[in-house]
C-alpha positions in Angstrom: 0.5 -3.1 15.2 1.7 -5.5 12.8 -1.5 -7.5 12.9 -3.5 -4.2 11.9 -1.1 -3.3 9.4 -1.5 -6.9 7.8 -5.8 -6.2 7.7 -5.1 -3.1 6.3 -3.0 -4.5 3.5 -5.6 -7.2 3.1 -8.5 -4.3 2.8 -6.4 -2.4 0.3 -6.3 -6.0 -1.7 -9.6 -6.4 -1.3 -10.7 -3.0 -2.7 -8.2 -3.6 -5.6 -9.4 -6.9 -6.3 -12.5 -5.7 -7.5 -14.1 -8.8 -9.0 -13.3 -10.7 -5.6 -11.5 -13.6 -7.1 -8.3 -13.5 -4.9 -6.3 -11.8 -7.3 -5.4 -8.6 -8.9 -5.2 -8.3 -12.7 -3.6 -5.5 -14.6 -6.9 -3.9 -15.7 -8.2 -4.0 -11.7 -4.7 -2.4 -10.9 -4.9 0.2 -13.7 -8.3 1.2 -12.5 -7.0 2.0 -9.1 -3.9 3.8 -10.1 -5.5 5.9 -12.6 -8.4 6.9 -10.0 -5.3 8.0 -7.8 -3.0 9.8 -10.4 -4.6 9.9 -13.8 -0.9 10.7 -15.1 0.2 7.2 -14.7 0.7 5.4 -18.3 -0.1 1.7 -19.1 3.5 1.0 -19.3 3.9 2.3 -15.9 1.2 -0.1 -14.6 2.5 -3.0 -16.4 6.2 -2.3 -14.7 3.8 -2.3 -11.3 2.5 -5.5 -12.1 6.0 -7.1 -13.1 7.5 -5.7 -10.0 4.6 -7.5 -7.7 3.9 -10.5 -9.8 6.7 -13.0 -8.5 5.2 -16.1 -9.7 4.8 -14.3 -13.4 1.1 -15.6 -14.0 -0.3 -12.4 -14.9 -1.9 -11.5 -11.8 -0.8 -10.5 -8.2 -2.3 -12.7 -5.4 -2.6 -11.4 -1.7 0.5 -13.1 -0.6 2.6 -11.4 -3.5 0.7 -7.7 -2.8 1.6 -8.0 0.9 5.2 -9.1 0.4 5.4 -6.1 -2.2 3.7 -3.6 0.6 6.2 -4.9 3.0 8.9 -4.1 1.2 9.8 -7.2 -1.2 12.9 -9.2 -0.8 15.5 -6.7 0.5 16.8 -5.7 -3.2 17.6 -2.2 -4.0 14.4 -1.7 -5.6 12.6 -1.7 -2.3 12.8 1.7 -1.5 11.7 2.6 -4.8 8.7 0.4 -4.5 7.7 1.9 -1.2 8.7 5.2 -2.0 6.2 4.8 -5.0 3.4 3.3 -2.7 4.1 6.2 -0.1 3.7 8.9 -2.8 0.2 7.4 -3.6 -0.9 8.9 -0.4 0.9 11.9 -0.3 -1.6 13.7 -2.5 0.0 17.3 -1.6 3.6 16.0 -2.0 4.8 17.4 1.1 6.6 14.7 2.3 4.2 13.2 4.6 0.7 11.6 4.8 -1.8 13.6 6.8 -5.0 12.1 8.4 -6.7 13.8 5.5 -4.7 12.4 2.5 -5.1 8.8 4.3 -9.0 9.3 4.5 -9.5 10.4 1.0 -7.2 7.9 -0.6 -8.9 5.2 1.2 -12.2 6.6 0.3 -11.0 6.6 -3.3 -10.0 2.9 -3.0 -13.5 2.3 -1.6 -12.8 1.8 2.2 -14.9 4.1 4.4 -12.9 4.4 7.5 -14.0 7.5 9.2 -11.5 10.5 9.5 -11.3 9.2 13.4 -10.1 5.8 12.1 -7.5 7.5 9.9 -6.3 9.6 12.6 -6.0 6.0 14.9 -4.0 4.7 12.0 -1.6 7.5 11.8 -1.0 7.8 15.4 -0.1 4.1 15.8 2.7 4.8 13.5 3.7 8.4 14.0 7.1 8.0 16.0 7.6 11.9 15.8 4.4 13.2 17.0 3.7 15.3 14.2 0.4 14.0 13.4 1.4 12.5 10.1 3.2 9.7 8.7 6.7 10.6 6.9 8.5 8.1 4.5 10.7 6.7 7.2 7.4 5.9 9.4 6.0 4.4 6.8 8.7 2.4 5.7 9.0 1.1 9.3 5.3 0.3 9.5 5.7 -2.0 6.2 8.7 -3.5 7.5 7.3 -4.0 10.9 4.7 -6.1 9.3 6.7 -8.0 7.0 9.1 -9.2 10.2 6.1 -10.3 12.6 4.2 -11.8 10.0 7.1 -13.7 8.7 7.8 -15.2 12.1 4.1 -16.5 12.4 3.9 -18.0 8.9 6.8 -19.3 7.0 
């Protein structure tokens, strides 16, 4: 499933990269984050950019975005970063991402995945069989993509 996870990360990256230049600017990130949560401040968007922009060039490329989505370098902030990403999808804040929530968020990001597509995505990582993705399942999914992809490209 890691290849699918990598493809999903790349799809999300491409949705955020609205001008298609291969990098996410702060204004592109702000547009997506504001669409998902209008209470996010410019300062919070700036902090997200700084967390992802490892080479400090003012942009987030696909490699930086993928590393961020996978959990970064294993430092203490990783769980917080993953939790923030998870909470973007957990619209009703009940601690799980449902098929409906995944579908709504992906559509807000411009991805036209069907409900069936979203159900298959969730089923592929739903280890407890409840039909939703909890934080631990989300974290495992992101880390699994990291480990498997890290083996194939250094």
